[in-house]
C-alpha positions as CSV (number, residue, x, y, z in Angstrom):
1,M,0.0,0.0,0.0
2,S,1.5,3.3,-1.0
3,K,2.0,6.0,1.6
4,V,3.1,9.6,2.2
5,V,5.5,10.1,5.1
6,I,6.3,13.6,6.4
7,M,9.4,13.3,8.6
8,D,9.1,14.4,12.2
9,H,12.5,13.4,13.6
10,P,14.1,16.3,15.4
11,L,17.5,15.7,13.8
12,I,16.0,16.0,10.3
13,K,14.1,19.1,11.3
14,H,17.3,20.7,12.8
15,K,19.4,19.9,9.7
16,I,16.7,21.3,7.4
17,S,16.7,24.5,9.4
18,L,20.4,24.8,8.8
19,L,19.9,24.2,5.1
20,R,17.4,27.1,4.9
21,D,19.9,29.6,6.4
22,E,21.2,31.7,3.6
23,T,24.6,32.0,5.4
24,T,25.2,28.2,5.2
25,G,28.1,27.8,2.8
26,T,28.5,25.2,0.1
27,K,30.6,22.7,2.1
28,D,28.2,22.6,5.0
29,F,25.2,22.6,2.8
30,R,26.5,19.6,0.8
31,A,27.3,17.7,4.0
32,L,23.8,18.5,5.5
33,V,22.1,17.2,2.3
34,E,24.1,14.0,2.5
35,E,23.3,13.5,6.2
36,I,19.6,14.2,5.7
37,G,19.6,11.7,2.8
38,M,20.9,9.0,5.2
39,L,18.4,9.8,7.9
40,M,15.5,9.8,5.5
41,G,16.9,6.7,3.8
42,Y,16.8,4.9,7.1
43,E,13.0,5.5,7.3
44,A,12.4,4.8,3.6
45,L,14.1,1.5,3.7
46,R,12.3,0.4,6.9
47,D,10.3,-2.2,4.9
48,L,13.1,-3.9,3.0
49,P,12.4,-7.6,2.9
50,T,14.5,-9.9,5.0
51,E,15.2,-13.6,5.3
52,L,16.8,-15.8,7.9
53,V,20.3,-16.9,7.2
54,A,22.6,-19.1,9.2
55,V,25.3,-17.0,11.0
56,K,28.0,-18.5,13.2
57,S,29.1,-16.2,16.0
58,P,32.0,-17.0,18.4
59,V,29.5,-18.6,20.7
60,A,27.0,-20.5,18.4
61,E,25.4,-20.8,15.0
62,S,21.8,-19.3,14.7
63,M,19.4,-18.1,12.1
64,Q,19.5,-14.3,11.8
65,P,17.7,-11.8,9.5
66,M,19.5,-10.3,6.5
67,I,18.2,-8.3,3.6
68,R,16.7,-10.6,1.0
69,G,17.6,-10.2,-2.6
70,K,19.5,-6.9,-2.2
71,K,18.0,-5.7,-5.5
72,L,18.0,-2.0,-4.7
73,A,18.7,0.9,-7.0
74,V,19.2,4.6,-6.2
75,V,18.3,6.8,-9.1
76,P,18.8,10.5,-8.3
77,I,17.2,13.3,-10.4
78,L,20.1,15.3,-11.7
79,R,21.7,17.4,-10.7
80,A,20.6,18.2,-7.1
81,G,19.5,14.6,-6.4
82,L,23.2,13.6,-6.5
83,G,23.7,15.3,-3.1
84,M,21.5,12.7,-1.4
85,V,23.1,9.6,-3.0
86,N,26.1,9.1,-0.7
87,G,23.9,9.3,2.4
88,I,21.7,6.5,1.1
89,L,24.7,4.4,-0.1
90,A,26.1,4.7,3.4
91,L,23.2,2.5,4.4
92,V,23.1,0.2,1.4
93,P,26.6,0.3,-0.2
94,N,25.8,-2.5,-2.7
95,A,22.9,-0.7,-4.3
96,K,23.1,0.1,-8.0
97,V,23.0,3.7,-9.1
98,G,21.3,5.2,-12.1
99,H,20.7,8.8,-13.2
100,I,17.9,10.8,-14.7
101,G,18.8,14.2,-16.0
102,L,16.0,16.8,-16.1
103,Y,16.1,20.6,-16.2
104,R,13.3,23.1,-15.7
105,D,12.4,25.6,-18.3
106,E,12.7,29.0,-16.6
107,V,9.7,30.4,-18.4
108,T,7.2,27.5,-18.5
109,H,8.6,25.7,-15.4
110,E,8.1,22.4,-17.4
111,P,10.8,19.6,-17.1
112,H,12.9,18.6,-20.0
113,E,14.9,15.4,-20.2
114,Y,18.6,15.4,-21.2
115,Y,19.8,12.1,-19.8
116,C,18.5,8.8,-18.5
117,K,20.6,5.8,-17.6
118,L,19.1,3.1,-15.4
119,P,20.7,-0.1,-13.9
120,E,20.0,-3.4,-15.6
121,N,17.0,-5.4,-14.4
122,I,15.4,-2.2,-13.1
123,D,12.0,-3.9,-13.3
124,Q,13.1,-6.3,-10.6
125,R,14.5,-3.7,-8.2
126,I,13.2,-1.4,-5.4
127,V,14.0,2.1,-6.7
128,V,14.8,5.0,-4.4
129,L,14.3,8.3,-6.3
130,P,15.9,11.2,-4.5
131,D,15.5,14.9,-5.3
132,P,16.0,17.6,-2.6
133,M,13.1,19.7,-3.9
134,L,9.5,18.8,-4.9
135,A,8.2,22.1,-6.3
136,T,5.6,21.8,-9.1
137,G,6.1,18.1,-9.2
138,G,6.8,18.0,-12.9
139,S,10.3,16.6,-12.7
140,A,9.4,13.9,-10.2
141,I,6.3,12.8,-12.2
142,Q,8.4,12.6,-15.4
143,A,11.2,10.6,-13.6
144,V,8.7,8.1,-12.2
145,D,7.2,7.9,-15.8
146,F,10.7,6.9,-17.1
147,I,11.2,4.2,-14.4
148,K,7.7,2.8,-14.8
149,A,8.2,2.6,-18.6
150,K,11.0,0.1,-17.9
151,G,8.6,-2.1,-15.9
152,C,9.5,-1.0,-12.4
153,R,6.6,-0.7,-9.9
154,N,8.3,-0.6,-6.5
155,I,9.3,3.1,-6.3
156,K,10.1,5.3,-3.3
157,F,10.4,9.0,-4.0
158,M,12.4,11.0,-1.4
159,C,12.7,14.8,-1.1
160,I,13.9,17.2,1.6
161,I,11.5,20.0,0.9
162,A,8.1,19.8,-0.8
163,A,5.4,22.3,-1.7
164,P,1.8,21.2,-1.3
165,E,1.2,21.8,-5.0
166,G,4.0,19.4,-6.0
167,L,3.1,16.8,-3.5
168,N,-0.5,16.8,-4.6
169,A,0.5,16.6,-8.3
170,L,2.8,13.7,-7.7
171,K,0.2,11.8,-5.6
172,E,-2.4,12.3,-8.3
173,A,-0.1,11.2,-11.1
174,H,1.4,8.2,-9.3
175,P,-0.8,7.2,-6.4
176,D,1.0,3.8,-6.2
177,I,4.4,5.0,-5.1
178,D,5.7,5.8,-1.6
179,I,6.7,9.4,-1.0
180,Y,9.0,10.6,1.8
181,V,9.1,14.3,2.6
182,G,11.6,16.0,5.0
183,S,9.4,19.2,5.4
184,L,6.1,20.1,3.8
185,D,6.4,23.9,3.2
186,D,3.7,26.6,2.6
187,H,3.4,27.2,-1.1
188,L,5.0,28.0,-4.4
189,N,5.7,31.6,-5.4
190,E,5.2,33.2,-8.8
191,A,8.6,31.9,-10.0
192,A,7.6,28.3,-8.9
193,Y,10.1,28.4,-5.9
194,I,9.1,26.8,-2.7
195,V,8.3,29.2,0.2
196,P,10.0,29.4,2.6
197,G,12.2,26.8,0.9
198,L,15.9,27.0,0.8
199,G,16.6,28.5,-2.7
200,D,18.0,26.5,-5.6
201,A,19.3,23.3,-4.1
202,G,21.5,22.4,-7.0
203,D,23.3,25.8,-7.0
204,R,23.8,25.6,-3.2
205,I,25.1,22.0,-3.3
206,F,27.6,22.6,-6.2
207,G,28.5,26.3,-5.5
208,T,27.1,27.6,-8.7
209,K,24.9,30.3,-7.2
């Protein structure tokens, strides 16, 4: 059953507040995005399937739970989504990594694809789709479209900041995916930026502001 999870962990809230601060520099901003990605990934991967495996400790052999299948893929939406990848991989270092490149038209605010490379057997994998910002929802919807077109149905979208407009659009377009949100903000402004938001996540992660 698909779900929407709005994070309420105090560590995530604290780190998002630091992200919002316009005086937070590139180095710290990048580290915070990675840390938040790991904290959110812990929650998003809570339902990974496990199986009992024989493990011999120094004392005795017993059946212990381990992740079953390990068919996991992390597919960030470029470029800002890259900032969350290492945090997720810290939890699941064997996950495959794909990339979906989208940019937003500054006039129409519509997403345009420029790159899409997915791991093999994507249809058999659980896919975590990170992007720090969910504004209009256009990029997220298109990215999920790409992944579903390859036969994948087990998708978890993860964002640090979301606008209600984008969240509602993504839920309406893809009601069958899980959505994890660090903070649900107030609204979009005339330029389709999230308010209060944190500015352009890509520019702040990569120092191109």
